[in-house]
C-alpha positions as CSV (number, residue, x, y, z in Angstrom):
1,M,102.0,71.6,114.2
2,T,101.1,75.1,115.4
3,I,97.6,76.7,115.1
4,S,97.7,80.5,115.9
5,I,94.5,82.4,116.3
6,N,94.2,86.2,116.3
7,K,90.9,87.9,116.9
8,I,90.3,90.6,114.2
9,S,86.8,91.6,115.4
10,E,84.0,90.1,117.4
11,N,83.2,87.7,114.6
12,E,86.4,87.6,112.4
13,F,89.5,85.6,113.1
14,S,92.8,85.1,111.4
15,V,94.2,81.6,111.7
16,T,97.7,80.6,110.8
17,V,98.6,76.9,110.5
18,S,102.3,76.0,110.5
19,L,103.1,72.5,109.3
20,E,105.5,71.6,106.5
21,T,104.0,74.8,104.9
22,T,102.3,77.7,106.6
23,S,98.8,78.7,105.6
24,K,96.6,81.7,106.6
25,H,92.9,81.7,106.9
26,M,90.2,84.3,107.6
27,V,87.2,82.7,109.4
28,L,83.9,84.2,110.4
29,I,82.0,82.9,113.4
30,D,78.8,84.8,114.4
31,D,77.3,84.5,117.8
32,K,74.4,82.3,116.5
33,T,76.8,79.8,115.0
34,H,78.9,79.8,118.2
35,L,75.9,79.1,120.4
36,Q,74.5,76.5,117.9
37,L,77.8,74.5,117.9
38,T,78.9,74.9,121.5
39,N,75.9,76.2,123.5
40,G,78.5,78.7,124.9
41,R,80.5,76.0,126.6
42,I,83.8,77.2,125.0
43,S,85.1,80.4,123.5
44,K,85.1,81.2,119.8
45,E,88.9,80.8,119.8
46,N,88.7,77.3,121.3
47,L,86.0,76.4,118.8
48,L,88.3,77.5,116.0
49,K,91.1,75.4,117.4
50,I,88.9,72.3,117.6
51,S,87.6,73.0,114.1
52,F,91.1,73.3,112.6
53,E,92.2,70.1,114.3
54,F,89.2,68.4,112.8
55,L,90.0,69.8,109.3
56,L,93.7,68.8,109.6
57,E,92.7,65.2,110.3
58,R,91.0,65.2,106.9
59,E,93.1,67.4,104.7
60,S,96.3,69.3,104.5
61,N,96.5,72.9,105.7
62,S,97.0,74.1,102.1
63,E,93.7,72.5,101.1
64,I,91.7,74.4,103.7
65,L,89.8,77.4,102.3
66,S,91.6,80.7,102.8
67,S,88.4,82.5,103.8
68,F,85.2,81.0,105.0
69,E,82.3,81.1,107.5
70,L,82.7,78.4,110.0
71,M,79.5,76.5,109.3
72,V,80.6,75.8,105.7
73,I,82.7,73.0,107.1
74,Q,79.6,70.9,107.5
75,N,78.9,71.2,103.8
76,Y,82.2,69.2,103.1
77,F,82.2,67.1,106.3
78,P,78.7,66.3,107.6
79,E,80.1,64.8,110.8
80,Y,81.6,68.2,111.8
81,V,78.7,69.3,114.0
82,D,78.7,66.1,116.0
83,F,82.4,66.2,116.4
84,V,82.3,69.7,117.8
85,D,79.5,68.9,120.1
86,K,81.5,66.0,121.6
87,A,84.8,67.9,121.7
88,S,83.3,70.9,123.4
89,R,81.9,69.0,126.4
């Protein structure tokens, strides 16, 4: 498995996940979300990596939304925020 993250702008990232199939995703992370989830302990890129690892434990890469704001994950998986808090320490 490969997760490639490219910064498009300060808040926009392109994420490519290569497994049996390759998927591409556009993800928005604003500064408020970044601080809320990590308290600035890790970079936005590392937050994305943790987030995609979390998602891939629960669904295939082809099932992950192609474009989304990072906090939408908690709408589908309520345990996401706690997971990130523990993983970013």
